C-alpha positions in Angstrom: 26.7 -8.2 1.0 25.1 -7.8 -2.4 21.6 -9.1 -2.8 19.1 -8.8 -5.6 16.6 -8.1 -3.0 16.6 -7.8 0.8 12.8 -8.4 1.1 11.0 -10.8 -1.0 7.4 -9.7 -1.6 5.2 -12.6 -0.7 1.5 -12.8 -0.9 1.1 -9.8 -3.2 -1.4 -9.9 -6.0 0.0 -10.3 -9.4 -0.4 -7.1 -11.3 -3.1 -7.5 -14.0 -4.3 -10.8 -12.6 -5.4 -12.9 -9.6 -3.3 -13.4 -6.5 -0.6 -16.0 -7.0 -0.6 -19.1 -4.6 3.0 -19.7 -5.2 5.7 -19.3 -7.8 5.6 -21.4 -11.0 8.4 -23.8 -11.7 10.2 -21.4 -13.9 10.0 -18.7 -11.3 11.2 -21.0 -8.6 14.3 -22.1 -10.8 15.0 -18.4 -11.7 15.0 -17.4 -8.0 17.1 -20.5 -7.0 19.6 -19.8 -9.7 19.9 -16.2 -8.6 20.4 -17.1 -5.0 23.0 -19.7 -5.9 24.9 -17.3 -8.1 25.0 -14.7 -5.3 26.0 -17.2 -2.7 28.9 -18.3 -4.9 29.9 -14.7 -5.5 29.9 -14.0 -1.7 31.9 -17.0 -0.8 34.5 -16.2 -3.5 34.8 -12.5 -3.0 34.6 -12.3 0.8 37.6 -14.6 1.2 40.5 -12.2 1.5 44.2 -13.2 1.8 45.6 -13.0 5.3 48.8 -11.5 3.8 49.8 -10.5 0.3 51.4 -13.4 -1.4 51.0 -16.1 1.4 48.1 -18.0 -0.2 46.4 -18.3 3.2 42.8 -17.7 3.6 40.5 -16.7 6.4 36.8 -17.3 6.9 34.2 -14.9 5.2 33.7 -11.6 7.0 36.8 -11.9 9.2 39.1 -8.9 8.7 42.7 -9.5 7.8 44.0 -7.9 11.0 42.2 -8.4 14.3 43.2 -4.8 15.5 44.4 -1.8 13.6 48.0 -1.0 13.8 49.3 1.7 16.2 50.5 3.9 13.4 49.5 4.6 9.8 50.5 7.1 7.2 47.0 7.5 5.9 43.8 6.3 7.5 40.8 6.0 5.1 37.6 5.9 7.1 35.0 4.1 5.0 35.5 0.8 3.2 33.0 1.4 0.4 34.0 1.8 -3.3 35.2 5.4 -2.8 37.4 4.5 0.2 38.9 1.5 -1.5 39.5 3.6 -4.6 41.4 6.2 -2.6 43.4 3.5 -1.0 44.2 1.7 -4.2 45.3 4.9 -6.0 47.5 5.9 -3.0 49.5 2.7 -3.4 49.4 2.6 -7.1 50.8 6.2 -7.4 53.3 6.2 -4.5 56.9 7.0 -5.6 58.4 4.2 -3.6 56.9 0.7 -3.3 55.8 0.0 0.3 56.8 3.5 1.2 53.5 4.3 2.8 51.3 2.5 5.2 47.6 2.9 4.3 44.8 1.6 6.6 41.1 1.3 5.5 38.5 1.2 8.3 35.1 -0.2 7.7 32.5 -0.5 10.5 30.2 -2.8 8.5 32.5 -5.6 7.1 29.5 -7.5 5.8 28.4 -4.5 3.7 24.8 -5.2 4.6 24.1 -1.4 4.7 26.7 -0.2 2.3 25.5 2.2 -0.4 27.9 0.6 -3.0 26.5 -2.9 -3.1 22.8 -1.8 -2.7 22.8 0.5 -5.8 21.5 0.0 -9.3 25.0 0.0 -10.7 24.7 2.6 -13.5 27.3 4.7 -15.1 26.6 7.6 -17.5 28.2 10.6 -19.1 25.0 12.7 -19.1 25.7 15.2 -16.3 25.3 19.0 -16.4 28.6 20.0 -14.6 31.9 19.5 -16.5 33.6 18.1 -13.4 31.0 15.3 -13.2 31.4 14.6 -16.9 35.1 14.5 -16.6 34.8 12.0 -13.8 32.5 9.9 -15.7 34.7 9.8 -18.7 37.7 8.8 -16.6 35.7 6.1 -14.8 34.4 4.7 -18.1 38.0 4.4 -19.4 39.0 2.8 -16.1 36.2 0.3 -16.2 36.9 -0.5 -19.9 40.5 -1.4 -19.0 39.9 -2.6 -15.5 42.2 -5.6 -15.7 45.1 -3.3 -16.5 44.5 -1.5 -13.2 43.0 -4.1 -10.9 44.3 -7.4 -12.2 46.2 -9.5 -9.7 48.8 -12.1 -10.8 47.5 -15.7 -10.5 44.0 -14.4 -9.8 41.0 -14.7 -12.2 40.4 -11.6 -14.4 37.9 -9.1 -13.2 34.6 -9.1 -15.0 32.2 -6.3 -13.9 29.4 -7.7 -16.3 29.1 -4.3 -18.0 25.9 -3.8 -20.0 26.5 -0.9 -22.6 22.8 -0.1 -23.2 23.1 3.6 -22.6 21.0 6.1 -20.6 17.8 7.7 -22.0 16.5 10.8 -20.5 13.0 12.0 -21.4 12.1 15.7 -21.0 8.6 17.2 -20.9 7.9 20.4 -22.8 8.7 22.6 -19.8 12.1 20.8 -19.3 13.1 20.4 -22.9 15.2 23.6 -23.1 17.1 22.7 -20.0 17.9 19.2 -21.4 19.0 20.7 -24.7 21.3 23.1 -23.0 22.7 20.2 -20.9 23.4 18.2 -24.0 25.3 21.1 -25.5 27.7 21.1 -22.5 28.1 17.3 -22.7 29.0 17.5 -26.4 31.5 20.3 -25.6 33.2 17.9 -23.2 33.4 15.1 -25.8 30.3 13.1 -24.7 28.7 11.0 -27.5 25.0 11.8 -27.0 22.1 12.5 -29.4 18.8 14.3 -29.1 15.7 12.4 -30.2 12.3 14.0 -31.2 9.2 12.1 -30.1 8.9 10.5 -33.6 12.6 9.4 -33.5 12.2 8.2 -30.0 9.1 6.1 -31.0 11.0 4.7 -34.0 14.0 3.5 -32.0 12.1 2.3 -28.9 8.5 1.3 -30.1 7.5 0.2 -26.6 7.6 3.7 -25.2 4.5 5.9 -25.0 5.8 9.3 -26.1 2.9 11.3 -24.9 4.1 14.4 -23.0 7.7 13.9 -24.1 9.1 16.9 -26.1 12.7 15.6 -26.4 15.0 12.8 -25.3 18.8 12.5 -24.9 20.4 9.2 -25.5 24.0 8.2 -24.6 25.8 6.4 -27.5 28.8 5.2 -25.6 30.3 4.6 -22.2 26.9 4.3 -20.6 25.0 1.4 -19.0 25.3 -0.6 -15.8 27.6 -3.1 -14.1 28.0 -5.2 -11.0 28.9 -2.9 -8.0 30.0 -5.8 -5.8 32.6 -6.9 -8.3 34.1 -3.5 -8.6 34.3 -3.1 -4.8 35.9 -6.5 -4.3 38.3 -5.9 -7.3 39.5 -2.6 -5.8 39.8 -4.2 -2.3 41.7 -7.2 -3.6 44.2 -5.1 -5.7 44.7 -2.6 -2.9 45.5 -5.3 -0.4 47.8 -7.0 -2.8 49.7 -3.6 -2.9 50.0 -3.6 0.9 46.9 -1.8 2.1 45.8 -2.8 5.5 42.1 -3.4 6.4 40.3 -3.5 9.6 36.7 -3.7 10.9 36.2 -0.9 13.4 34.5 2.4 13.9 36.1 5.9 14.4 34.5 7.5 17.5 37.1 9.9 18.7 39.9 12.3 17.4 43.0 13.7 19.2 44.1 17.0 17.6 47.1 19.4 18.0 44.6 21.9 19.4 44.9 20.2 22.8 48.6 21.0 22.8 48.2 24.6 21.7 45.1 25.8 23.4 45.4 27.1 27.0 42.5 26.1 29.3 40.8 29.5 29.0 42.5 30.7 25.8 41.0 31.6 22.5 39.8 28.8 20.2 42.4 27.7 17.6 41.9 28.7 13.9 43.5 25.5 12.6 44.9 22.2 13.9 46.0 18.7 12.8 44.6 15.3 13.7 47.2 13.4 15.6 45.4 10.2 16.5 42.1 8.6 16.0 40.3 6.2 18.3 39.0 3.0 16.6 36.5 1.0 18.4 36.3 -2.7 17.7 33.0 -4.4 17.0 31.0 -5.4 20.0 33.6 -3.9 22.3 33.9 -0.9 24.5 37.7 -0.9 24.0 39.4 1.3 21.4 42.7 1.3 19.6 44.5 4.7 19.2 46.0 5.0 15.8 48.6 7.7 15.2 48.3 9.0 11.6 49.6 11.7 9.3 46.5 12.0 7.1 42.8 11.0 7.5 40.4 10.6 4.6 36.8 10.9 5.3 35.2 8.5 2.8 32.4 7.5 5.2 29.7 8.0 2.5 26.2 8.7 4.0 27.8 9.0 7.5 30.6 11.4 6.4 28.8 14.4 8.1 28.2 12.4 11.3 31.9 11.5 11.4 32.9 15.2 11.9 30.6 15.4 14.9 32.8 12.8 16.7 34.2 13.6 20.1 37.6 15.3 20.2 37.2 17.8 17.4 37.1 21.3 18.9 33.8 23.2 18.2 35.6 26.0 16.6 37.2 23.7 14.0 34.1 21.9 12.9 33.0 23.0 9.5 29.5 21.7 8.9 29.4 19.0 6.2 25.9 18.8 5.0 25.9 15.1 4.1 23.2 12.8 5.5 21.8 9.3 4.6 18.8 9.3 2.4 17.0 6.0 1.9 16.2 4.9 -1.6 14.2 1.8 -2.6 14.9 -0.4 -5.6 12.2 -2.7 -6.8 12.4 -5.6 -9.3 9.7 -7.1 -11.5 9.1 -9.5 -14.3 7.3 -8.5 -17.5 7.1 -11.1 -20.2 6.3 -8.6 -23.0 8.5 -5.9 -21.7 11.4 -4.1 -23.5 14.1 -6.4 -24.9 17.8 -6.4 -25.1 18.0 -2.8 -26.5 16.3 -1.5 -23.3 18.4 1.4 -21.9 18.5 2.8 -18.5 15.5 5.0 -18.8 14.8 8.2 -16.7 11.2 9.3 -17.1 9.9 12.8 -17.2 8.5 12.1 -13.7 11.8 11.0 -12.2 10.9 7.3 -12.2 13.6 5.1 -13.7 14.2 1.5 -14.7 16.6 -0.7 -16.5 16.7 -4.3 -17.7 18.1 -6.9 -15.4 19.4 -9.9 -17.3 17.8 -11.2 -20.5 14.6 -13.0 -19.2 12.1 -10.2 -19.0 13.3 -8.9 -15.6 13.7 -5.2 -14.6 14.6 -3.1 -11.7 13.9 0.5 -10.9 12.6 3.2 -8.5 12.2 6.9 -7.9 13.5 9.5 -5.5 10.7 10.9 -3.4 10.0 14.7 -3.0 11.9 16.3 -0.1 8.8 16.5 2.1 8.2 12.7 1.7 11.6 11.4 2.5 11.4 8.0 4.3 12.9 7.4 7.7 16.6 6.4 7.1 17.0 4.8 10.5 16.6 1.3 8.9 16.5 -0.3 5.5 13.0 -1.6 5.6 11.0 -1.2 2.3 7.7 0.4 1.9 6.1 -1.7 -0.8 3.1 0.6 -1.1 5.6 3.2 -2.7 6.0 0.9 -5.7 2.3 0.2 -6.0 1.1 3.8 -5.6 4.1 5.9 -6.9 6.5 4.0 -9.1 4.4 1.5 -10.9 1.7 3.9 -12.2 4.4 6.2 -13.7 6.2 3.3 -15.4 3.0 1.7 -16.7 2.1 5.0 -18.3 5.4 5.3 -20.0 5.7 1.6 -21.0 2.2 0.1 -21.5 3.5 -3.4 -21.2 4.3 -2.8 -17.6 0.6 -2.6 -16.8 0.7 -6.4 -16.4 4.1 -6.7 -14.7 4.6 -9.1 -11.8 6.4 -7.6 -8.8 9.5 -9.4 -7.5 12.0 -8.7 -4.8 12.9 -5.2 -3.4 15.6 -3.6 -1.1 16.7 -0.3 0.2 20.0 1.5 0.2 21.5 4.8 1.1 22.4 8.0 -0.9 25.1 10.0 0.7 23.0 13.1 0.1 24.6 16.5 0.0 21.8 18.8 1.0 23.8 21.9 0.0 23.9 21.3 -3.8 23.7 17.5 -4.3 27.3 17.3 -5.4 30.3 15.5 -4.1 32.7 17.2 -1.7 36.3 16.3 -2.6 39.4 18.0 -1.0 41.0 19.3 2.1 39.1 20.5 5.2 39.6 24.3 5.7 40.7 24.1 9.4 42.0 20.5 9.9 45.0 20.5 7.7 45.5 16.8 7.4 41.8 15.9 7.0 40.5 15.3 3.5 37.0 14.2 2.3 35.5 12.4 -0.6 31.8 12.0 0.0 28.3 13.4 -0.7 28.0 12.3 -4.3 24.2 12.0 -3.9 23.7 8.7 -5.8 26.6 8.9 -8.3 29.5 7.8 -6.0 29.8 4.4 -7.4 30.4 5.5 -11.0 32.7 8.3 -10.0 34.7 6.4 -7.4 37.6 5.5 -9.7 38.0 9.2 -10.7 37.5 10.7 -7.2 39.9 8.2 -5.7 42.6 9.1 -8.2 42.1 12.9 -7.7 42.2 12.6 -3.9 45.3 10.4 -4.0 47.1 13.0 -6.2 46.1 15.7 -3.7 47.7 13.7 -0.9 50.8 12.6 -2.8 51.5 15.7 -4.9 49.7 18.5 -3.2 47.7 19.2 -6.4 45.2 17.8 -8.9 46.9 16.6 -12.1 44.7 14.1 -13.9 41.3 15.8 -13.1 40.9 19.3 -11.6 38.2 19.0 -9.0 39.0 22.2 -7.2 35.4 23.6 -7.6 34.1 20.5 -5.7 36.2 21.5 -2.6 35.2 22.8 0.8 35.4 26.4 -0.2 32.0 26.5 -1.9 30.5 25.3 1.4 32.3 27.9 3.4 31.4 30.7 1.0 27.8 29.4 0.5 28.1 29.1 -3.3 26.2 26.1 -4.5 27.6 24.1 -7.5 24.3 22.5 -8.5 24.2 19.3 -10.5 21.0 19.2 -12.6 21.3 15.5 -13.4 20.8 13.8 -10.1 18.3 10.9 -10.4 
């Protein structure tokens, strides 16, 4: 479930002062208020209807169906924001109401390790690839009109708590030309973005130290941040109201048509279809076979691992270079820090931060170099990373942060595509009824509404209509032709 911090930093010295012996009253009330707000959100959002329209409620964390059905038209593996977006759009766009049975499988119904709810919640238009820009523009429109899409009769309206403060990218002299070229692409695609000289930057944001900044790009609309948990639960609530089934379970096996076609010692098949999946229940050795027509791999950071599952013939396995990468998010308080105009700032060093609320609180982090990637086997936080790597960079850029007071911290996962750090969307080249939407490398949350719609169109109509994401398909992996996104944070 969403937390503002999974590990409270206790006993740490206050930056710029003596070690604290306990939180002051204001800090205690701020922390208590935050915890109460999150508790209320969790209790409200995790209660899901047992059946659409019944008005009956089950306890938090209990899936609507104790076991998956024996048959489904479409099985979506992964109940994060991308998976639920795919499920929602499949039902929203189907030609005949209740004409298709869609099942969403999620192995972690508490979402304690889910990338969606552990992210910083940003959305921006400032990407270098037209496809990513198009998805951002679609998603921004979707979020702006979210209740037209995800509103449910007799339920409270959706409020994603959008903060339209924009993104601010800073470029050093050696990166200035690249940033200017990227902004040119963005403007050609209709993005409202402006370039700022160091003097203009200082005039607009006086709290920034502009040393070593050659140019900056600032998004003027459809950029900022929002509450990821609210978007996830809104997609889930709407999809289930349209008839989508949900189950807690893990896919650990496939049965394919290759078993019917391939003689014991014959040649390997060149293509096949998935006939059934094996869904293992939580804390059980038993599994439920589910016969299905289509499988969507929306397993996020574990999308590559899913395709190593038993039952897929070796000859049909096309490597999917998606792995989990652990990323830390740290929060802090700074009484004299940037005010309400504070954007989502990306420093020349790669460190980033944004405002959190209106009381001098902030959160941020930084992706490490490839050779220093932390162990992704758990979500423990290395607090020294903030002290030694993130904080010095931020304090240099924002002098007020020299006297910040560290707060809570947590870790989440990027579904990192090591091939080109871009999402993979489309059909598998050899398993004809397997599609994938994963590998967004940190921008899956903001692109989920768009990617879900695109994949649903591919399933229902056999082609892209709203957004052409053909270049993000499997073919670039097979042909070893990277489609590199330069704007990964």
